[in-house]
C-alpha positions, -999 to +999 in steps of 0.1 A: +001+002+000+014+035-007+020+057+024-006+083+027+019+109+035+057+112+024+078+135+046+111+150+038+132+176+051+161+191+034+189+195+061+188+204+099+192+243+103+176+259+133+144+273+122+131+284+153+139+323+147+122+330+117+112+299+097+101+301+060+068+284+055+064+248+052+058+236+015+026+214+012+025+194-022-009+180-034-005+153-065-022+151-097-047+126-110-028+094-096-027+107-059+005+091-049+032+121-052+057+096-066+058+118-097+071+150-077+103+131-075+119+149-100+109+184-089+118+174-053+154+164-064+155+201-080+141+217-050+163+202-028+192+213-047+186+249-039+210+254-012+189+276+013+162+250+009+177+239+041+154+263+061+120+249+056+103+213+055+082+199+028+054+176+030+037+155+003+001+146+010-010+117-010-043+102-016-056+066-008-052+045-035-081+022-025-106+046-010-127+073-027-126+107-005-152+131-019-137+164-028-156+181-001-139+157+026-105+164+009-094+195+032-099+175+062-077+149+049-051+175+042-052+190+074-050+155+092-021+142+073+000+172+082+028+174+108+016+193+135+044+222+129+025+227+092-008+227+111+002+254+134+029+273+112+026+290+078+022+270+046+026+276+010+002+249-008+010+234-045-018+219-060-009+199-093-034+196-119-070+182-104-058+193-069-053+230-079-091+236-068-081+218-035-052+242-028-072+274-035-104+260-010-075+254+019-066+290+013-101+303+014-113+285+042-085+298+066-084+266+087-042+266+076-023+297+079-019+296+041+008+323+030+005+316-009-010+291-035+009+274-063-013+261-089+004+239-117-014+234-149-049+234-132-082+253-127-108+266-104-135+250-127-125+228-157-137+244-187-142+216-213-178+208-210-177+179-235-149+162-215-171+163-184-199+148-200-178+119-216-161+113-182-199+108-166-209+085-194-178+064-202-170+032-181-137+049-166-133+020-142-132-005-170-109+014-193-084+026-163-078-013-163-062-012-196-023-002-203-018+035-209-004+036-248+027+056-252+015+077-278-016+089-257+007+097-228+032+115-250+008+136-267-014+147-239+011+143-207+049+146-215+053+157-247+067+139-281+100+137-266+096+119-233+116+090-224+102+055-217+111+059-181+088+087-175+058+070-191+065+038-169+066+058-138+032+073-146+019+037-157+030+023-124+013+053-104-020+053-121-022+014-119-014+012-081-049+028-075-080+007-077-099+016-108-130+028-095-114+049-071-092+067-099-126+070-119-143+086-093-113+110-086-114+122-121-152+127-122-149+146-092-121+167-105-141+176-136-171+185-117-155+208-088-160+243-090-144+267-064-150+299-084-172+314-058-145+309-032-120+330-053-130+362-035-122+352-002-085+342-009-061+371-002-029+356-005-006+355-036-015+329-063+013+318-086+001+298-117+027+277-133+012+273-170+025+248-192+030+266-228+018+232-246-008+219-222-033+198-238-053+185-211-061+221-192-066+248-220-057+285-215-093+291-208-089+279-171-073+313-167-101+332-169-121+327-138-085+328-120-079+364-134-113+375-127-118+363-092-082+364-076-066+396-061-030+387-063-024+363-094+011+358-112+009+335-141+042+320-154+043+303-187+071+276-192+076+258-224+065+222-219+035+200-215+010+195-187+034+174-167+057+206-164+070+195-130+080+163-142+099+175-178+109+210-163+119+204-126+146+229-123+127+259-142+097+252-119+118+250-088+131+283-093+101+302-101+087+286-070+118+296-051+113+333-061+079+335-048+093+317-014+118+346-013+093+375-018+070+360+010+078+379+043+093+362+070+074+349+101+081+351+137 
């Protein structure tokens, strides 16, 4: 069974005086967080990352959690220091709305949100309809074709190793759980909650995203007070294909946040 939480800390520096926020990462559709590995390697390579902790909160592979209950799942999975102290929350793809909801609900001391190839409401109605009508549980039992993964997820130049990692992450989930998670992600709508968010929101937009169209940005532009959009050349899985570039952009956000006492 995959662990509910993977915890990592780079270094052992004393953070009692003025710590930077904990970095809370919420994974995409596979829910495991294992696909964060290339990004985490780049993140740890930044020399001053000895100052703050990083926690990846994963989703159960064999149990469906309704989207409305996911904030409580995240809170329960955080270390005590992260629950009490400031945090920056990253939501990848279908977990972007969850990151926004955490910032809007104010149960955590969220200082900033990072959205990666994500949305407040998925804009393609046809895909939402197809997902509701398709036998997703059955389809997710089939091997994911390399051509499909390259076209929609990783780009044409993606190597076999990256494709296999995604296949394994998807296969680790019970198909019916994965199917319900996908349907929930396509239905969720946090647009009414955007006005409650006062912290900075950084949006990493892959230029060649074939899963989340640029139109997903419109509600964010209209509803958020402090939105920064950074466009990077690359596919939907931008953290996996451009990890160092993503780490540098997010690091700049951390540097701009005020220190806490």
